[in-house]
N, C-alpha and C positions, 0 to 999 in steps of 0.2 A: 437138582436143577430142573425147573419146570421148562419144558420146551414145546414148540409147536411143530407141525409137520414141515414147516419151512426149514427148520433146523435139520430134520431128518433128510430132506431132499438135498440139502447142501452137504450133509455128511456122506450121502451116496456119491456125490461128485468128488469129494475128498478121497474116498476109497476106490474110485474107479480109475485105474491107471491110464485109461484111454482119454480121460477128460483133463483139460488144463484150465478151462474157464467156466465159472459159474455166473451166469447172467441173471441177476436177481431183479427182474422187472416187477414192480408191484405198486399197489395203491396205498393209501394212508392207513396206518394202524395194522399193517399185515405182519409185523414182526420181522421183516427182512433184515433190518439193521441189527436189531437185538439178537436175532438168531445167528447172524454171522459173528457177532462178538462172542456169543456163547461157544460157537464152534472154534474160534481162535483160542479161547481159554481151554477147551478140550484138547486141541492140538498141543498147546504148551505144556499140559500136564502129561501127555503121552509121549511126546517127542524128546529129543535130546540135541543140544547144541544147534538150535535153529534160531533164525531171526524172522520175526513176523512183523510186518509193517502195516499199520492202519493209517491211511492218509485221507485228507480232505482238502478243500480249496483254501481255507484260511484257518489260522489258530483259533479265533473266536468260534468258528463253526465246529471245530474239533472239541473244544472245551465244553460247549453247551450241548453237544450231541454225542458223538461216539465215546469220548473219554468219560463223560458223566455216566453214560449207560454202562460202560465197561466196568468201572469201579463200583457201581451200584450192584451189578451182577456178583462180583467178588464178595462184596459185603453181605448180600442176601444169602449167599451160599456159605458164609462163614469161613472163607479162605483168604480174605485180604490180609496181607502182611505189610505193614508200613515200612519195614526194613528193606523190602524188595522194591519199593516205589521211589524212583528218582524223579521228584517233581520238577527239578530244573531241566533235566534232559527229556522229560516226557517218556520215560521208559518204565517198564515193570518186568521183573525177572521171575520166572517160574522154572524150577530146576536149573538147568543150564541154558534155558531158552530166554531170549530177549524179545519182548513185545514193545515196539516203538511206535509213537504217534508223531506225525509231523505234517505240516501244511505244504502244499505245492502251488503257491501263487506265483512262481517264476520257474523258468526252465532250469536254472541253476540248481534248484533244490531237488529236482528229479534226477539229476546226473550225479548221484552219490553212490554209496556202497551197494552191493548186491544183497539180496534177501532170499529166503526160502518160500515165504508165503506173503501174498499181498492182498489187502482189502482196500479198494478205493470207494469210499463212502460218498454217496450222491455224485457219482462219476459224471453225470450230465453237466455238472458245473466245472469240470476239469477239461481243459482243451486237449484234443487228441495228441498233439506232439508231446505234451508233458506226460500224459498217461502212457504213451508208447515208450518213452524213456524209462518209466517205472517198470513196465511189463517186461521189457527186454532184459532188465536186471533182476528178474525174479526166476529162481531156479525151478520151483515146483508149481504150486497152484495159485490162480488169480481169481479173486471174488469181487464182483462189481454189483453195486445196488443203486437204484434210482427210481423216482416217479417218472413214468413215461409221458411227460407233457408234450413231447415232440420226438420225432425221429432224429437220432444223432449218431455219433461215431460207433457206438456199441452195435447198433443195428446194421451198419455198413461194413465195419471192419472186423468185428468179433463174432457176431452171431452166425455169419456164413461158414465159419470154420467148423470142421468135422469134430474137433475136440472141445466144442462149446456146448454146455448144457443150459437150457433156459429153465429158470425156476420162477414161474409167474405166481404171484400171490395177491390176495385181497384181504380186507378186514375179516372176512369169513374164515380165514385160516388162523385167526387169533382167538383161541377159546377164552382168553383172559381179558378181553377188551370190555371196558365198563359199558353198561347198558346205555348210559347217557351219550357216550361217544358214538355207539352204534346208531342210535336214533338220530344224532346230528349228521352223521355220514349219509344215512338213508333219506334224510329230509332234503337232500340236494339232488335227488334224481332228476328234477326238472331242468337242471343246468347240464345240458348234454355233454359238453366237453369236460366239465369238472367231473361228472359222474363217470365218464369213460376212463379218465386218467386215474382219479383218486378213489373211485368206487370200485371199478372193474379191473384196474391195473392194466388197461390196454392203451396203446399208443394214441395220443391225442394230437391235436393240431393247434398250435399257438399262433396261427396267422392272426393279424389284427391286434398286436400288442399296442397298448395305449402309449407307453413310453418305450421307444425302441433303443435307447441307449442311456447308460449311466455309468459312472466310474466308482469303483470301490477304493476308499482311502483308509490309511491306517488310523487316523484320529482326526477329531474336529480341530480346525485351525486355532492354534494358540501362539502367543509370542514367547520371547525368551523368559518372561516373568510368569508364564503360566496363565495369562489372561487371554480371553477369547479375542482373536484378531480378525474379526469380521466387522463390516460397516454397520450392518443391521443384525441384531440378535433378538429372537423371539421364539415362541413355542406354539405348537399345534396339538390340540387335544380332541380325540374322537372317543365318545363315551361307549362303553359296552357294559355287560354284566355277566349273565349266566352263559349264554350261548356265543357271545362275541367278546373279544378282548377290548379293554380300554387301551388306546394307543396314545402315547405322549412322545413327541419329537422335539428335540432341540434343533433349531434352524438358524443358519447364518447366511447372509447374503452380502457379497462383495462384487460390485459390477454385475456381470452376467453369469456369475457362479452362485449356485445354491448348495450349501453344505447341510447335510442331514445326519442326525445322530439319534438313534432310537433309545429312549430312556426307559420306557415302560411299554409292555405288551402283555397284558395280564387280565384274566377273567376274575369276576366276582369282587371287584373293588368298589367299596362304598366311596362316597365323596370325601369322607374323613380319611380313608386309605389313600385316595388320590392326593390329598394335601400332604400326607405323610411322605409320599413319593416325591412331591415337589421339594420338600425339605431335604430328603435323602440325596437329591441330585443338585442341591445348592441353587435352586431357582430363586433369584432375587424377587422380592415381592413387588418391585416396580417393573419387572420385565413383562412385556405383553404376552398374554396367553389367549389364543383364539380357539374357540370351541364350537361344537355343533349347536345351532340355535334351537334345535328340536328338544333340547333339555334345559329350559329356562330355570326350573327349580334347582337343578344341579349347579348351574352357573351362579345363581343367586347364593346358594349355600357356600360354594367355594369362594365367592367374593367376600362373604361375611367372615371367612377365615383370614381375610386380609390380602388375598392375591389379586393381581391386576388382570382379571379374566374378562373377556368380552365375547359376545355371540357373533358368529360369522353370518353375514347377510346371505340369504338364499333367495332365489327368484327363478324366473323362467330361464332355462338354459344355463343355470349357474355352474353346473358340473362341467358341461362342455366348455364354457367360457374360462373356467378355472384351469382346466387341462390345457387349453390353448395358451394361457398365460405362462404356465409352468414350462411349456415346450420352448419358450423363448430363452430359457436358461440352460446352462450346463449343470447337470445334476451330479453331485458327489455324495456318496453314502459311506459312512464308516463301516469297516468290515465286521464290527461287532453288532451291527443292526441286522441280525439274521432274518427276522420276520419281515422287516421292511424290504430287504433284498428279495425275499421270496415273493412278496406282493408285486414288486416291480417286474419280476420275471413271469408273473401269471395274470396280470391285470390287462384284460383285453376288451375290445369293443364287442358289445352284444350282437346277436344275430337273430333273425326271425326263423320261422319254421322252414323256410326255403333256403336257409343258409346265407341270406344276404345280410351284410353288415349294417347295423343301425348306428344312429348318431348319438349313442349313449354307451357307457361301459357296463360290463356285467356287475351284478350286485354280489360280488365276492372278491376276496383279496383286496379289500378297499378300506381297511381300518386306518393303516398308516397313510394310504393314498388320500383319504378324506382329510385326515389331520394336516397333512402337508398342503393340500389345496386350500383349506380354510385359512391357514396362517399366511401363506404367501400372497394370496389374492387380497386378503383384508389388510395386511400390514403394509403392502407396497402399492396396491393398485385400486383400492376402493376408499381412499381417504375422504373423498367428497361424498361418498354414498353410504358411509357407515351409519347404520341405524342405532340410535341410542335407546335402549329399553328403559321402561319406566323405573325399574329398580335402580338404574345407574344414576338417577337424579339424587339418590340418597347417599351417594358416595361422599366420603370425607377425605381430606388431604392426609396423606400418610407418608 
C-alpha cells in the first residue's frame, strides 16, 4: 500500500493514547481523505470486533467520494473480497470488524448505535449538532477532514481540546499527484482566497458568497408516472476541455422555484462526446439547450447532430444581471449534483488588492454557475432579446 506522510501522521494519532481527535485540515490533492481510508483499512486488518463508521452529508457524496476511493484501495492492494461486501447495507467486513458507510443528512441518522472509530468526511458540510451526536457515540478515535474554506465548528469546538492533533496538509504532501494537476493548482496563486484554502490548506474567508442559500433535494421533480413535473424544462451547457470541465445541467422552473440536476461535469469531452451524454441522459431533441456563445463552432456542430441548442446572449453586465435574475428564485439542487453544490458553496464576489468587494464574481467555481445563468436568463427572461445567429437560419423542422 503506497502511503503519504499524511497517513503516517494520522497513524501517530491512532497510536497516541492521549489523542482522541485528528483534525485533518488540508488543501486539494493532499491525500487527506485517501490516507484516512487507508488508515481505516489498516485498523480493520489489525483490530478485532470493532465497528468503524465512515460518514458524509449525503449518500451521493459518499458513493462518488469516500466509498469509491475505499474500494479502489482494496482492489489496488488485491485484498477486496466481494463476499465481505454488503452493497445493500453499505458495509464491508474485515476479520470480525465491520466498516460501515452512511449519510447524516438528518439528526435521526446520527442518533444510532455506537462505534469504535469515526471518520467524518468533509465535516464542514455536516452541522455541529449532528456531528456531536456521532462523536459522543464513538468509543475510541475520531478523524475529521475538510478543505478550510471558512472557520467552523472544528476550529471552535474541537481544536481547542488538549486531546486534538492537527494534521495540516497540502498538495505537496502527495508524492503521487500528476504533474498536470500540480500545474493547475499552482496556476491559481493569483486568486488569494482560493490559493490560501486549496493551495496552502489554511483557513480562508468565504465572505461575499454570490448565492447565500439553496436547498438540497433528493431528486428532480417527477409525477407518479415518472414524467418531469415542472412548468419549464430546459438545459444549461458550459463548455470546457483540458483544464476545465464541461458542465451540463437539467433545469426545471415552476413559479419562483428553480430545480437543478447536474448531469455532466467532465473534462476532455469533444462535441461528439457531449452529444453522447445528451443521449445517455434522455435529453429530447426538442428540449431547449442554452450554451456559451463564445463557442459558436461547437454550438453549430452540436446543432447539426440534431439537438435544439442556442447561444446565450452576452453583453455589458450580463453576468451581474443574470445573477440578479437567479436571486429572484428559490434554488433547489439535487443531492447527487456534487460539483454544482461545491460551486454554490465557493462562488464569491471578487475583490481588489485592498480587499474591497467588486461588482463581479471570481473566475472560479463557475462552470455550473455559468450554465445555470445562461439557461435561466435566456429561457425565461430574454425572449425579446434573443440573438439569432446566422447558422440558425439554416435550421430545418424536425
